[in-house]
Each structure stands twice: as structure tokens, then as C-alpha cells.
N, C-alpha and C positions, 0 to 999 in steps of 0.2 A: 609435514611442515605447514604451518598456517600461512595464509596470505593476509597481509595487512594493507588496508587501503585508507589513506588519510582523507579527512574532510577538512580542508584548510579554511577555517573561519576565525582565525586569530585566537582570541581568548575563549571563544566558543567552539574551537576546533576539537576534533576527536578522531578516534580510529575505529575502523570496522575490521574485526578480526574474523577470518573465514577459515574453518578447518573441519576436521572430522574427529568426533569424540571430545570436542572442546567443552561441552557442557559440564563435564567433570572438573574442569579447571575454572569454572565461573567465579568461585569465591576469590581465587587469586586474581582473576581479571578485574574484579571490582576493587579489591584492596589496592592494586597497583595504581589505580586511577582516582581513588577518593578514600579518605579516611572514613571508616564505617564502624559505627557502634550499634545503630538501629536500622534495620532494613525492613521495608514493607514490600513483600512480593505480591504482585497482582497477577492472577491467572484466571482461567475459566474452568468450567466443570468438566471439560474434556482433557485439557492439557495439565491442569493442576495435579491430578493423581498420577499422570504419566511422567511429567518432568518437574513440575513445580515443587513437589514434596522433596525430591532429590536435592534441589537447590537449597531449600530450607534446612535440610539436615546437614548439608555441607557447610553452610554459613554458621549454623548453631554449633557445629563441631569445632569451629574456630573462635567460639566465645562471643559471637555476634547475637544481639537480641533480634529475633526475627518474628514477624507476623505475616501470615499468609491470608490474603483476601481473595475469595473466589466469586466470580460473577457467572451468570448463566452463559453457556456457549451460544454464539450467534450474533448477527448484526443488531438485533433488537436491544442488546445490552448497551449499545452506544447511544444512551439517552439521558435526559436530565435526571430521571428518577434514579438510575444506577449511579450517576455521578454524585448525586446527593447522598445516596447510601454509602458510597466510599468515603465521602468527606466525614460523615458521622463515625464510620469505622476508624478512620485515621485519628479522630479525637479520642475514641475509646482506647486506641493503642498508645496514647500519649505521644503521638508524633510531634516532633519539633523541627526547628530550622535545619538541624543536622541530620534528620532522617533522610534516607535514600530510598527512592522508589525503584523497583525493578519489575519491568513487564516481561513475562514469559508466556508467549502464546502467539496468536496470529495478529492480523492487522487490527481487529476490533479491540483486543486486549492492549495492544501497543498504543492505539489512538486514545483509548479511555484512560489507561494508566498515565500516559503522557499528559493528558488534560488534568488529571488529578495532581500530578507533580507540578504542573505549571500554575495551578490555582491555589493549592493548599499552602498556607503560611507564606503566601506571596512568592512561591517558587522553591522547589526542592530539587536536589540532584536526582538524576534519572538515567537508568540504563535500559537498553533494549536487548532482549534475548528472543529473537523471532523464531518461531517453530513451524511456520508454514512457508511454502515457496514464495507466495505473494508477498508476505511480510519481509522475507529475506532479500528479495530483489527490489523492493519498492518502499513499502510504507514505514519500515523501521529506520530508514535513512532520510535525513533532511529536516527533521524537527517539526513537521506538521502534526499537530495533535488536536483532537476535538471530538464532538458528539453530533448526533443527528437531531433534527426537529422533524415533526411530521411533514412540514412544508418543504424541507430540503436537507440533503445529506451534507454532513461536515460543515454546516453553516455556523455553528458555535465552536470556537476553538482558538488556538494560539500557535505561535511559532516558539517552540521550546526544544532546543537541541539536547540530545542525550549526552551523557559523559562518555559513553562508549557503546558500541554495538558488537555483540558476540554472536556469531553465526556458526552453529554446529550442523553440518550437512547430514550427519547421521540421523538426526531427529526426523528427517523427511521420510525415513523408512516406515515410520508409524503413521504417516499422513494418509488419510483416506483418499482414494483415487480421484474422487470428484474435487476435493480441495486442492490436490496436486495439479490437476488439469486447469483449474481456475487460475492458479499462479502462473501458468504458462502464457496466459493472455498478456500479462504485464511484461513478460519476457519478450514476446513478439512486438509489443509496443516500442520497446527500446530500439529494435532494429529499424522500425518504420520512421521513428522521429529523429534518430541520430546516427545510425551506423548501418549502412547498406550491406557492408561486408558481414556484419553480425547477422543480419537477416538471412543472407545466403548460407551462413554457417548453420542456422536453425533449419533451413530447408534441407540441407545435406544430412542433418543429424536427428531427424524425426524419430527414428527407431531408438536411438540413445536417450532422447528426451523421454519418450514413453516408458522405456525400461528403467529410468532413473539411474542411468550409467554414472558411476562416480566421477570419472574424468570429465564427462560432458557437463555434469551439474556443477563441478568445481569451476570450470571455465565460464559457464553461463552466469552463475551467481556473481562471480567476481567481476565480470564484464558489465553486468547491469549495475552493480554498486559503483564501479568506476564512472560509468556514464552519468548516473544520478549525482554522484559527488561533484562531478564537473559542472553540472547545471546548478546545483545548490550553492557552490562557492561563487558562482557568477551572479546569482540572484537569490539570496537567502530568503528574503521575505516577499518575493513575488512583486517587486517594485519596478523592475525594468521590462518585464514581459517575457524575459528569457525562460523563467521557470514554468510559465504557462504551457510550454510544449509538452510537459509531463502529463498534461490533462488530455492528451489525444485520446479520443473515444469516450471521454468521461462526461461531456455535456449530454450526449445521448444516453450513455451508460447510467449516470446517476439518475436521470429522469426515469429510465426503465426500472431501476431498482425501487425508486420511490413509488411510482404508480403501480407497479406490480406487487408492492408490499415488501418491506425489508425482510430479507431472508428467503424469499421465494426463489430468487436467483442469487448465486454467490457473486461477489463483487467482480471477480475476473470474468465470469460468464457474461455479466452485463457489459463490461468493458469490451469483450470480444465482439458483441453485437454492435456496440457503439463505434468501434473502429471501422467495421464494415459500413455502417451508416455514414460516418464522417468521410470515408474514402469515396463512397458513392456520391456524396454531396460535392466533393472536390471535382469529381469526374463530370458531374452535371454543369459545374461552373467553368469547365474547360481548363482546370488547373493541372490535371494529370490524365494520362491515357488509361484506358480500361485495364491494361495489363497490370498496373500497380494494385488496383482493387482485386483483380483476379488472383494475384500471388498471395495476397493476405487471406482471401477466402479459402484458397486451397490449403494453405498452411494451417489455418485455424480448424478446418474440417479434418485434416489429418491428425490434429491434436485432440479431436473429438470435442471441440468447443462449439457452442451454439452461435449461429450467425443471423438468426431471424428473431424479430421482436415478439411475435405471437399476438394474441388478442387483447391488446391494450389500446385505450382510447387516444387518438391523436391529439385532441384538444387538451386532454389531461397531461400528455407528455410535453406539449408545448408550454403549458402553464408551469410545469415543473422546471423546464429549461430556463424560464425567466428568473428563477431563483439561483441559477448557476453563478458561481463567484466571478466568472469572466464577463457577466452581463454589465453593461454600462449604460446608464440613463434609459433603462428599459430595452436596450438594443442587444440582441443576441450576438455573441461572438463565438466562433468555432476555431479550434485548432485543426488545420487541414494540411494534407501533404501537397508539396509542389514537385517532389520526386522521391524515390525511395531513399530514406535516410535523412530527409529534411522536411520539416513542417513549419507552418507560420500561423499566427493568430489572425483571423480574418473577420472584419466587422461588416455590419450592414448587409448581412446575407439575406437574400430574398426568401421570405418565409414560404412562398409558394414552392420553391425548390425543396425546402425542408419537409413540407407536407408530402411532396412527391416521393422523397426518400422513405418517409415513414410508411406511406401507403404501399410501397413496393416491397416492404419487409415484413408484412403481416402474413407469414407463411406458417 
């Protein structure tokens, strides 16, 4: 039985359907939610041959005109050049206002295809079929789409909600180990920012998480989606500050990704390091006891995620942080924990303390 989680956004609302083996029902999922005659499926060079072609064949078998667009796998595809390439390909496909874009892949594909849908012909219907754990628990839900610039990650983009999100847990069986572990970082994030009981569940179920146990994964993915849906429905376009809590670990993490070179670290790996840094910063500011940081470090280490920055230049990292979307009037703002299960956005943080945290994490 599939689990259905609503994202209640009025006329922009949609459902997240979570199940096993549901990829085979994707054509029906799309048809139930949007009249479709022409579909552009966007995937990458890894997922396209594995799952994208199956979707194309299923849709074509129902008389739908389908075009499959493939981008190179990896974070470097979230760029202006690749977006422009896709715009030109859409024109070659004779896409029009009734064309539907379907992203099938990880977070890079979802963000890029969503940006394509948001910008081509002033906005097209868009579906997410996430195939990585990170995309299933986080990036496929909430409508944030975009691309990177050399100066900053996700700095060009839009809020463009999907028509629906279809999550097939079975596709995680084909996910490389490093990609899977990367997704677990975002899972841990949800426990820290919103749900202390969920964090405890993760601590108790490390073996199940590592083994990709079906029941554990089903609960974890559904709970993360519920938590994110709750935040998105309260602050769809990041206007009240509520949604900013989802960026826990990301101010440090995005800077680490950028300075280290996009693709050197996976997004979840950078977020894992960023969460440790953010927690240590909160500790230095007297917001939390050391135990809160210790629990995060121990869980991330058990999940074999990195917790240290490595040999990156502190000045370059700080410069990158100044491009963070939470920055206001040149002042850095960080999402910091005040207790397990609760975080807040904090302004006017002493840069000296930030430098101390960076210096302590060059291991």
C-alpha cells in the first residue's frame, strides 16, 4: 500500500505518493493529475538508462508523445549552459504550453528540470520522480528549483511547485552506497530541526538505515516528507522565516561545496559537515550544551558521513557564505539549534566565532 502525503497549498497543492514498485505506475500517476499529450522526461546519464527509458516506454505505450532529454550526471549540470541547452532542446521538441516536464533522477535533475519547467513558455506542468534518497526526503518536495553560479549554489531559481511527487523506494536498491549515505545527512537534519523523537529513532535504527531495511526506509522517507510538507505549507516562498530552518547546515555546507569545487563532495556530505559546524557555533554561543553536538557527530560517524572540512581556505569559505540566501545587508545569518528538535535563524553572529569553528574543523 502506498502512503500519500498532501502538501496543502491551495490551488498549488499536490500529493506525495510513497510506495514500492510504483515507478511502473508512473504513467497512470501522471494521467490522474494532468491531461497529457506531450511529455518531456529529463534525466541524467546514470538514471536515464536505468529508469528513464522505462518511463518513456510506458508513456509511449499509452499514446503519449514523449521526448527524453539527458544531462551529464553530477552537480556541474546545474548550470546556465545546461539550462540553455535544455531550452533549445525544448524548442526542437516543439514543446508548448500544454507540454508536461517530468524529472526522474536525483536532486540535480529535479532542480534543473524544475527550473526548465518554471522558465520555458512562462511555466509548464512539472512532476518529480526522485530516485535518490536525498531527493526523496528533501529536494523533490517544496517547489524550490534552480541552478548554480560559480559564485554561489542555487542562487538563480524560482519557486515552482510540482503537480505531484512519485517516490518508489525500490529504486534505492540501485543507488550507489556513497549517494545513499549522502541522503542520510538530510534525514538526520530533520531530526535536529523539528523532531527530537525522530532523531532518537535514527539513533536506534542505524543498522536498519545502513542495510536499507524496507520498513525503516518507508517510515524515514514518509516522516521526512511529512515534516517538510508541514514547513512548506506554513512558508511556501520563504517569506516568514519559517522555511529557513530547512537550511540547517547549509550555510557552511554550500560554501564547502563551492570552494571545494562542485562535485568534489556530494551535497549531503557537505551538509553533514555543515551541521557539525553549525552545532559547534551554537555551542560556542552558549545556545546548546556540548551533548547536542556530540550526538550529531556520533550519528553521522556511524552513518559513515564526513564531519571535517579538510584543506579549504577560511577566507574563501567566508566569502562564499556572504552569497548565502539568508544573508541580509551583508550580515551573515545562521540556522542554529537551541535544543534537539528545534532551531532558529540567528543574525549578527560574531565572525570571530565562525573562524574558530572553521579552524577547528580542518582535520
